[in-house]
All heavy atoms as an XYZ file, in Angstrom:
694
protein
N     -24.178     24.363     62.425
C     -23.102     24.780     63.288
C     -23.063     23.917     64.525
O     -23.800     24.148     65.480
C     -23.289     26.234     63.705
C     -23.198     27.217     62.610
S     -23.391     28.856     63.321
C     -23.024     29.833     61.931
N     -22.284     22.923     64.503
C     -22.179     22.021     65.628
C     -21.461     22.717     66.767
O     -20.458     23.384     66.586
C     -21.440     20.732     65.213
C     -22.249     20.015     64.131
C     -21.196     19.837     66.407
C     -21.571     18.834     63.536
N     -22.054     22.575     67.975
C     -21.433     23.157     69.148
C     -21.774     24.621     69.358
O     -21.252     25.244     70.259
N     -22.663     25.167     68.568
C     -23.030     26.578     68.750
C     -24.331     26.662     69.525
O     -25.014     25.671     69.760
C     -23.175     27.271     67.395
O     -24.379     26.881     66.771
N     -24.668     27.870     69.898
C     -25.900     28.110     70.609
C     -27.042     28.484     69.664
O     -28.065     28.997     70.094
C     -25.720     29.237     71.637
C     -24.818     28.804     72.773
O     -24.757     27.593     73.069
O     -24.164     29.681     73.380
N     -26.867     28.212     68.382
C     -27.878     28.570     67.402
C     -29.165     27.782     67.623
O     -29.150     26.586     67.907
C     -27.371     28.316     65.981
C     -28.386     28.707     64.923
C     -27.878     28.465     63.524
O     -27.210     27.454     63.291
O     -28.178     29.295     62.669
N     -30.270     28.469     67.509
C     -31.589     27.852     67.608
C     -31.746     26.867     66.452
O     -31.585     27.247     65.291
C     -32.642     28.962     67.528
C     -34.064     28.463     67.749
O     -34.342     27.275     67.500
O     -34.889     29.293     68.142
N     -32.044     25.607     66.727
C     -32.171     24.623     65.638
C     -33.302     24.957     64.673
O     -33.248     24.582     63.503
C     -32.416     23.304     66.366
C     -32.689     23.636     67.771
C     -32.197     25.010     68.043
N     -34.313     25.692     65.135
C     -35.396     26.108     64.238
C     -34.871     27.079     63.186
O     -35.260     27.011     62.019
C     -36.526     26.762     65.029
C     -37.150     25.865     66.073
C     -38.140     26.612     66.919
N     -37.483     27.753     67.565
C     -38.116     28.694     68.264
N     -39.424     28.652     68.414
N     -37.460     29.684     68.821
N     -33.977     27.957     63.605
C     -33.389     28.929     62.676
C     -32.533     28.191     61.649
O     -32.578     28.495     60.458
C     -32.579     29.995     63.429
C     -31.839     30.899     62.444
C     -33.491     30.820     64.332
N     -31.782     27.207     62.116
C     -30.945     26.425     61.197
C     -31.813     25.674     60.183
O     -31.482     25.634     58.985
C     -30.079     25.447     61.986
N     -32.915     25.114     60.647
C     -33.844     24.400     59.750
C     -34.446     25.365     58.723
O     -34.542     25.035     57.531
C     -34.950     23.736     60.561
C     -35.899     22.919     59.754
C     -35.290     21.633     59.229
O     -34.331     21.125     59.817
O     -35.794     21.127     58.206
N     -34.831     26.539     59.170
C     -35.394     27.541     58.267
C     -34.352     27.971     57.242
O     -34.653     28.072     56.051
C     -35.900     28.751     59.059
C     -36.505     29.886     58.242
C     -37.728     29.412     57.451
C     -36.874     31.045     59.162
N     -33.139     28.217     57.685
C     -32.065     28.641     56.783
C     -31.850     27.581     55.700
O     -31.710     27.905     54.515
C     -30.772     28.886     57.547
C     -29.625     29.333     56.653
C     -28.322     29.527     57.377
N     -28.444     30.465     58.500
C     -28.295     30.117     59.777
N     -28.008     28.882     60.122
N     -28.424     31.021     60.717
N     -31.821     26.331     56.090
C     -31.615     25.246     55.138
C     -32.747     25.163     54.121
O     -32.526     25.046     52.920
C     -31.465     23.902     55.891
O     -30.348     23.996     56.762
C     -31.282     22.738     54.937
N     -33.978     25.231     54.614
C     -35.145     25.132     53.736
C     -35.214     26.311     52.769
O     -35.496     26.135     51.574
C     -36.433     25.044     54.561
N     -34.940     27.510     53.261
C     -34.972     28.699     52.416
C     -33.870     28.624     51.350
O     -34.110     28.901     50.176
C     -34.836     29.988     53.273
C     -34.544     31.208     52.405
C     -36.101     30.203     54.077
N     -32.693     28.219     51.766
C     -31.580     28.104     50.824
C     -31.904     27.105     49.715
O     -31.660     27.351     48.539
C     -30.326     27.677     51.574
O     -29.252     27.494     50.691
N     -32.479     25.985     50.097
C     -32.834     24.955     49.121
C     -33.869     25.486     48.123
O     -33.736     25.308     46.919
C     -33.371     23.723     49.853
C     -33.672     22.546     48.946
C     -34.098     21.323     49.718
N     -33.027     20.894     50.613
C     -33.173     20.728     51.945
N     -34.327     20.956     52.521
N     -32.157     20.329     52.678
N     -34.905     26.148     48.641
C     -35.953     26.653     47.735
C     -35.403     27.771     46.858
O     -35.771     27.856     45.677
C     -37.166     27.151     48.534
C     -38.360     27.629     47.710
C     -38.815     26.575     46.700
C     -39.508     28.035     48.617
N     -34.520     28.598     47.374
C     -33.908     29.651     46.549
C     -33.130     29.032     45.378
O     -33.203     29.510     44.249
C     -32.980     30.533     47.376
C     -33.722     31.456     48.291
C     -32.771     32.282     49.122
N     -32.408     33.490     48.380
C     -31.559     34.397     48.828
N     -30.942     34.233     49.972
N     -31.295     35.456     48.103
N     -32.374     27.955     45.659
C     -31.635     27.280     44.591
C     -32.588     26.667     43.569
O     -32.346     26.746     42.368
C     -30.721     26.200     45.180
C     -29.494     26.738     45.861
C     -28.476     25.651     46.198
N     -29.070     24.508     46.878
C     -29.180     24.373     48.197
N     -28.738     25.349     48.994
N     -29.690     23.288     48.737
N     -33.654     26.019     44.058
C     -34.610     25.396     43.147
C     -35.290     26.449     42.267
O     -35.490     26.244     41.069
C     -35.663     24.618     43.934
C     -35.141     23.382     44.589
C     -36.151     22.713     45.501
O     -37.307     23.176     45.591
O     -35.770     21.710     46.141
N     -35.642     27.583     42.854
C     -36.283     28.651     42.104
C     -35.321     29.232     41.079
O     -35.704     29.482     39.932
C     -36.772     29.739     43.055
C     -37.497     30.914     42.432
C     -38.732     30.469     41.650
C     -37.912     31.921     43.525
N     -34.069     29.410     41.450
C     -33.074     29.953     40.524
C     -32.863     29.007     39.338
O     -32.639     29.459     38.213
C     -31.758     30.202     41.241
N     -32.952     27.716     39.590
C     -32.727     26.732     38.522
C     -33.979     26.464     37.689
O     -33.885     25.870     36.604
C     -32.244     25.409     39.137
N     -35.121     26.916     38.178
C     -36.383     26.659     37.459
C     -36.424     27.502     36.184
O     -36.312     28.734     36.244
C     -37.578     26.981     38.354
C     -38.870     26.512     37.799
N     -39.194     25.187     37.663
C     -39.923     27.215     37.330
C     -40.389     25.090     37.137
N     -40.855     26.307     36.925
N     -36.575     26.852     35.036
C     -36.463     27.580     33.772
C     -37.652     28.479     33.413
O     -37.479     29.458     32.706
C     -36.322     26.450     32.733
C     -37.023     25.300     33.357
C     -36.778     25.433     34.842
N     -38.802     28.159     33.911
C     -40.000     28.910     33.512
C     -40.097     30.244     34.248
O     -39.803     30.348     35.433
C     -41.254     28.086     33.785
N     -40.498     31.234     33.511
C     -40.805     32.532     34.115
C     -42.291     32.528     34.469
O     -43.102     31.922     33.759
C     -40.498     33.662     33.142
C     -39.012     33.927     32.954
C     -38.325     34.347     34.243
O     -38.871     35.122     35.031
O     -37.199     33.874     34.447
N     -42.632     33.168     35.556
C     -44.032     33.315     35.920
C     -44.200     34.691     36.550
O     -43.241     35.297     37.037
C     -44.510     32.165     36.825
C     -43.604     31.845     37.973
C     -43.792     32.419     39.213
C     -42.575     30.929     37.806
C     -42.957     32.106     40.263
C     -41.739     30.612     38.861
C     -41.923     31.193     40.080
N     -45.413     35.207     36.540
C     -45.616     36.618     36.896
C     -45.094     37.044     38.271
O     -44.588     38.146     38.409
C     -47.147     36.775     36.851
C     -47.634     35.661     36.006
C     -46.647     34.549     36.151
N     -45.199     36.199     39.271
C     -44.835     36.596     40.624
C     -43.490     36.054     41.095
O     -43.199     36.001     42.278
C     -45.940     36.152     41.604
C     -47.254     36.895     41.353
O     -47.201     38.051     40.882
O     -48.309     36.316     41.633
N     -42.668     35.657     40.152
C     -41.355     35.102     40.493
C     -40.521     36.083     41.333
O     -39.886     35.684     42.297
C     -40.597     34.712     39.223
C     -39.286     34.027     39.490
C     -38.574     33.682     38.195
N     -37.435     32.838     38.499
C     -37.206     31.661     37.976
N     -38.020     31.180     37.059
N     -36.161     30.955     38.311
N     -40.536     37.336     40.970
C     -39.739     38.359     41.688
C     -40.219     38.475     43.139
O     -39.396     38.625     44.053
C     -39.818     39.717     40.966
C     -39.195     40.818     41.778
C     -39.148     39.632     39.608
N     -41.516     38.361     43.351
C     -42.049     38.417     44.714
C     -41.486     37.269     45.529
O     -41.035     37.434     46.658
C     -43.587     38.401     44.717
C     -44.120     39.695     44.080
C     -44.153     38.201     46.121
C     -45.609     39.685     43.797
N     -41.530     36.075     44.955
C     -41.000     34.899     45.662
C     -39.515     35.068     45.965
O     -39.071     34.782     47.072
C     -41.236     33.639     44.826
N     -38.752     35.542     44.992
C     -37.323     35.750     45.196
C     -37.053     36.773     46.296
O     -36.187     36.574     47.153
C     -36.658     36.176     43.889
C     -36.613     35.086     42.849
C     -36.218     35.556     41.467
O     -36.259     36.779     41.204
O     -35.851     34.695     40.642
N     -37.810     37.873     46.284
C     -37.628     38.910     47.305
C     -37.978     38.399     48.710
O     -37.253     38.681     49.674
C     -38.495     40.134     46.985
C     -37.991     40.927     45.804
O     -36.847     40.677     45.340
O     -38.749     41.801     45.321
N     -39.056     37.672     48.807
C     -39.461     37.162     50.133
C     -38.520     36.085     50.637
O     -38.240     36.005     51.836
C     -40.907     36.665     50.105
C     -41.919     37.770     49.962
C     -41.824     38.841     51.058
O     -41.644     38.504     52.239
O     -41.921     40.036     50.712
N     -37.999     35.257     49.742
C     -37.006     34.268     50.160
C     -35.736     34.958     50.623
O     -35.105     34.529     51.607
C     -36.720     33.290     49.020
C     -37.806     32.248     48.785
C     -37.585     31.534     47.464
C     -37.862     31.251     49.927
N     -35.362     36.051     49.973
C     -34.200     36.827     50.416
C     -34.455     37.425     51.790
O     -33.559     37.457     52.646
C     -33.866     37.910     49.397
N     -35.676     37.893     52.020
C     -36.023     38.438     53.332
C     -35.958     37.371     54.420
O     -35.443     37.617     55.522
C     -37.417     39.068     53.293
N     -36.452     36.172     54.100
C     -36.380     35.072     55.079
C     -34.917     34.714     55.360
O     -34.547     34.474     56.511
C     -37.130     33.844     54.570
C     -38.646     33.888     54.627
C     -39.232     32.617     54.007
C     -39.149     34.070     56.043
N     -34.111     34.662     54.320
C     -32.701     34.346     54.502
C     -32.027     35.379     55.403
O     -31.233     35.044     56.283
C     -31.996     34.269     53.146
N     -32.373     36.643     55.205
C     -31.797     37.713     56.039
C     -32.239     37.560     57.497
O     -31.439     37.811     58.414
C     -32.199     39.074     55.496
N     -33.472     37.139     57.713
C     -33.960     36.955     59.077
C     -33.211     35.852     59.792
O     -33.024     35.903     61.016
C     -35.448     36.640     59.092
C     -36.322     37.853     58.902
S     -38.048     37.425     59.145
C     -38.592     37.351     57.445
N     -32.755     34.848     59.060
C     -32.040     33.749     59.703
C     -30.623     34.159     60.115
O     -30.042     33.542     60.985
C     -31.963     32.500     58.795
O     -31.173     32.788     57.645
C     -33.333     32.013     58.410
N     -30.107     35.213     59.512
C     -28.767     35.684     59.864
C     -28.773     36.298     61.259
O     -27.859     36.086     62.047
C     -28.248     36.679     58.821
C     -28.005     35.938     57.502
C     -26.983     37.359     59.284
C     -27.723     36.838     56.328
N     -29.843     37.043     61.559
C     -29.926     37.679     62.873
C     -30.154     36.643     63.973
O     -29.810     36.900     65.133
C     -31.056     38.712     62.908
O     -32.318     38.067     62.921
N     -30.733     35.503     63.602
C     -30.959     34.454     64.577
C     -32.241     34.585     65.367
O     -32.588     33.705     66.141
N     -32.977     35.682     65.183
C     -34.227     35.896     65.912
C     -35.291     36.406     64.967
O     -35.682     37.560     65.018
C     -34.003     36.886     67.037
C     -32.928     36.393     67.997
C     -32.950     37.084     69.286
N     -34.181     36.697     69.962
C     -34.697     37.372     70.971
N     -34.136     38.459     71.396
N     -35.795     36.971     71.545
N     -35.824     35.539     64.114
C     -36.841     35.970     63.154
C     -38.136     36.389     63.869
O     -38.480     35.816     64.908
C     -37.087     34.739     62.280
C     -36.095     33.733     62.671
C     -35.464     34.144     63.947
N     -38.806     37.358     63.300
C     -40.091     37.804     63.814
C     -41.168     36.868     63.261
O     -41.311     36.765     62.042
C     -40.367     39.232     63.387
C     -39.386     40.237     63.927
C     -39.650     41.621     63.378
O     -40.806     41.927     63.027
O     -38.691     42.390     63.274
N     -41.908     36.225     64.128
C     -42.858     35.214     63.705
C     -43.939     35.776     62.776
O     -44.218     35.179     61.740
C     -43.460     34.486     64.920
C     -42.343     33.714     65.625
C     -44.582     33.534     64.502
C     -42.701     33.151     66.966
N     -44.531     36.943     63.078
C     -45.536     37.456     62.130
C     -44.937     37.727     60.746
O     -45.565     37.476     59.720
C     -46.013     38.766     62.781
C     -45.720     38.598     64.239
C     -44.470     37.766     64.291
N     -43.709     38.197     60.713
C     -43.040     38.460     59.434
C     -42.740     37.151     58.698
O     -42.856     37.073     57.480
C     -41.753     39.259     59.676
C     -40.969     39.574     58.425
C     -41.722     40.572     57.543
N     -40.868     40.978     56.457
C     -41.038     40.622     55.190
N     -42.063     39.874     54.845
N     -40.223     41.038     54.249
N     -42.357     36.113     59.442
C     -42.137     34.811     58.828
C     -43.413     34.328     58.142
O     -43.378     33.865     57.005
C     -41.749     33.769     59.887
C     -40.368     33.822     60.489
C     -40.247     32.761     61.581
C     -39.303     33.612     59.441
N     -44.511     34.429     58.837
C     -45.795     33.953     58.301
C     -46.223     34.783     57.094
O     -46.745     34.242     56.133
C     -46.846     33.949     59.385
C     -46.513     32.940     60.470
C     -47.652     32.731     61.441
N     -47.312     31.726     62.405
C     -47.285     30.421     62.189
N     -47.557     29.954     60.990
N     -46.977     29.569     63.146
N     -46.017     36.069     57.155
C     -46.371     36.946     56.025
C     -45.558     36.563     54.799
O     -46.084     36.433     53.692
C     -46.139     38.403     56.385
C     -46.460     39.358     55.244
C     -46.169     40.811     55.651
N     -46.375     41.690     54.530
C     -45.462     41.948     53.600
N     -44.279     41.393     53.631
N     -45.734     42.775     52.601
N     -44.253     36.377     54.982
C     -43.399     35.986     53.868
C     -43.805     34.645     53.297
O     -43.849     34.457     52.080
C     -41.932     35.919     54.311
O     -41.427     37.210     54.538
N     -44.141     33.706     54.174
C     -44.585     32.394     53.717
C     -45.843     32.508     52.855
O     -45.935     31.874     51.795
C     -44.836     31.460     54.900
C     -45.367     30.076     54.555
C     -44.381     29.303     53.681
C     -45.681     29.301     55.838
N     -46.782     33.322     53.273
C     -48.012     33.500     52.487
C     -47.712     34.115     51.120
O     -48.278     33.692     50.103
C     -49.004     34.385     53.248
C     -49.702     33.728     54.437
C     -50.529     34.749     55.196
C     -50.569     32.565     53.983
N     -46.832     35.086     51.090
C     -46.478     35.720     49.821
C     -45.764     34.742     48.899
O     -46.030     34.690     47.691
C     -45.615     36.953     50.051
C     -46.359     38.150     50.657
C     -45.374     39.227     51.090
C     -47.364     38.710     49.669
N     -44.871     33.943     49.448
C     -44.145     32.957     48.654
C     -45.107     31.907     48.122
O     -45.076     31.554     46.941
C     -43.010     32.313     49.474
C     -41.935     33.341     49.807
C     -42.408     31.125     48.719
C     -40.979     32.906     50.892
N     -45.986     31.420     48.998
C     -46.951     30.409     48.586
C     -47.863     30.952     47.485
O     -48.170     30.247     46.516
C     -47.781     29.946     49.776
N     -48.271     32.183     47.630
C     -49.100     32.787     46.585
C     -48.367     32.976     45.279
O     -48.934     32.851     44.205
N     -47.078     33.248     45.377
C     -46.284     33.512     44.180
C     -45.917     32.237     43.426
O     -45.892     32.218     42.200
C     -45.019     34.277     44.558
N     -45.603     31.162     44.160
C     -45.129     29.955     43.473
C     -45.983     28.740     43.747
O     -45.647     27.632     43.314
C     -43.657     29.622     43.822
C     -43.494     29.267     45.295
C     -42.744     30.742     43.420
C     -42.095     28.788     45.640
N     -47.095     28.922     44.416
C     -47.936     27.800     44.805
C     -48.412     26.929     43.660
O     -48.639     25.737     43.831
N     -48.549     27.488     42.484
C     -49.039     26.703     41.350
C     -47.915     26.068     40.534
O     -48.184     25.360     39.585
C     -49.885     27.602     40.446
O     -49.088     28.612     39.881
N     -46.676     26.299     40.909
C     -45.542     25.701     40.207
C     -45.219     24.382     40.900
O     -44.535     24.343     41.919
C     -44.316     26.651     40.206
C     -43.172     26.029     39.452
C     -44.691     28.000     39.615
N     -45.718     23.295     40.339
C     -45.602     21.994     41.005
C     -44.158     21.556     41.242
O     -43.863     20.874     42.215
C     -46.367     20.918     40.235
O     -45.827     20.780     38.936
N     -43.246     21.957     40.384
C     -41.848     21.576     40.544
C     -41.235     22.155     41.821
O     -40.235     21.652     42.310
C     -41.039     22.032     39.331
N     -41.834     23.202     42.362
C     -41.298     23.852     43.557
C     -42.087     23.502     44.818
O     -41.795     24.022     45.896
C     -41.285     25.364     43.347
C     -40.460     25.863     42.169
C     -40.658     27.351     41.968
C     -38.993     25.521     42.345
N     -43.080     22.626     44.691
C     -43.984     22.356     45.816
C     -43.267     21.697     47.001
O     -43.569     22.005     48.152
C     -45.165     21.505     45.371
O     -44.754     20.247     44.914
N     -42.322     20.812     46.737
C     -41.622     20.168     47.849
C     -40.794     21.176     48.629
O     -40.812     21.209     49.864
C     -40.736     19.036     47.347
C     -40.056     18.334     48.500
C     -39.352     17.095     48.068
N     -38.727     16.491     49.239
C     -37.852     15.564     49.202
N     -37.459     15.072     48.037
N     -37.341     15.069     50.291
N     -40.063     22.030     47.924
C     -39.276     23.055     48.587
C     -40.147     24.023     49.374
O     -39.796     24.436     50.492
N     -41.292     24.375     48.806
C     -42.229     25.258     49.500
C     -42.758     24.585     50.769
O     -42.846     25.228     51.824
C     -43.381     25.638     48.570
C     -44.468     26.530     49.155
C     -43.891     27.843     49.656
C     -45.557     26.775     48.131
N     -43.045     23.296     50.689
C     -43.511     22.567     51.871
C     -42.455     22.546     52.967
O     -42.770     22.671     54.158
C     -43.877     21.134     51.494
O     -45.013     21.113     50.684
N     -41.196     22.420     52.584
C     -40.125     22.415     53.562
C     -39.989     23.772     54.246
O     -39.744     23.840     55.457
C     -38.811     21.990     52.916
C     -38.824     20.539     52.505
C     -37.616     20.145     51.657
O     -36.969     20.989     51.047
N     -37.341     18.856     51.625
N     -40.159     24.849     53.490
C     -40.122     26.188     54.091
C     -41.308     26.345     55.038
O     -41.153     26.844     56.156
C     -40.095     27.292     53.008
C     -40.304     28.664     53.631
C     -38.805     27.250     52.230
N     -42.481     25.906     54.605
C     -43.675     26.002     55.465
C     -43.454     25.221     56.760
O     -43.736     25.719     57.848
C     -44.908     25.468     54.736
C     -46.182     25.631     55.580
C     -47.365     24.883     55.006
N     -47.120     23.445     55.187
C     -47.155     22.557     54.222
N     -47.427     22.904     52.986
N     -46.944     21.286     54.473
N     -42.928     24.014     56.661
C     -42.667     23.205     57.861
C     -41.678     23.902     58.787
O     -41.842     23.864     60.006
C     -42.150     21.825     57.459
C     -43.186     20.973     56.754
O     -44.397     21.305     56.788
O     -42.783     19.967     56.122
N     -40.660     24.536     58.215
C     -39.665     25.232     59.024
C     -40.274     26.447     59.721
O     -39.971     26.720     60.895
C     -38.472     25.648     58.158
N     -41.141     27.169     59.035
C     -41.821     28.317     59.660
C     -42.716     27.838     60.778
O     -42.799     28.450     61.857
C     -42.604     29.135     58.593
C     -43.529     30.149     59.261
C     -41.636     29.837     57.655
N     -43.392     26.719     60.571
C     -44.305     26.206     61.588
C     -43.594     25.768     62.873
O     -44.205     25.683     63.917
C     -45.144     25.060     61.013
C     -46.179     25.569     60.031
C     -46.998     24.455     59.383
O     -46.720     23.259     59.645
O     -47.918     24.793     58.629
N     -42.292     25.505     62.786
C     -41.524     25.173     63.977
C     -41.516     26.298     64.995
O     -41.312     26.069     66.188
C     -40.070     24.836     63.601
C     -39.843     23.557     62.813
C     -38.366     23.452     62.390
C     -40.258     22.325     63.613
N     -41.764     27.527     64.527
C     -41.738     28.681     65.407
C     -43.065     28.858     66.160
O     -43.158     29.710     67.038
C     -41.400     29.955     64.626
C     -39.959     29.992     64.198
C     -39.571     29.415     63.013
C     -39.010     30.564     65.017
C     -38.240     29.435     62.616
C     -37.672     30.584     64.647
C     -37.271     30.016     63.438
N     -44.081     28.082     65.824
C     -45.347     28.153     66.543
C     -46.139     29.400     66.231
O     -45.924     30.047     65.207
N     -46.991     29.724     67.150
C     -47.873     30.878     66.977
C     -47.131     32.182     67.272
O     -46.224     32.211     68.092
C     -49.057     30.775     67.910
C     -49.983     29.604     67.607
C     -50.608     29.699     66.229
O     -51.058     30.781     65.837
O     -50.639     28.666     65.529
N     -47.575     33.265     66.608
C     -46.939     34.563     66.872
C     -47.221     35.046     68.287
O     -48.146     34.660     68.897
C     -47.564     35.503     65.846
C     -48.712     34.799     65.246
C     -48.593     33.344     65.589
């Protein structure tokens, strides 16, 4: 959003979450914790709408997502981008 007062960290998080959600949706393999990853990515996406994500909640969601899809190498780049975006928010 050019010209808006949106926090650039929120915009970065929104972009990274959206990208990983698309990659996960397109990934053909089923794995046991896929639903957890999908739910937590939806929660992160919802947090970006409010514009003021809660840092402890961001970190919790990131841990759950990493645990759910961490072993799926095809999603590792997207996961890294979400992690980098969460880290922009610093410490809780």
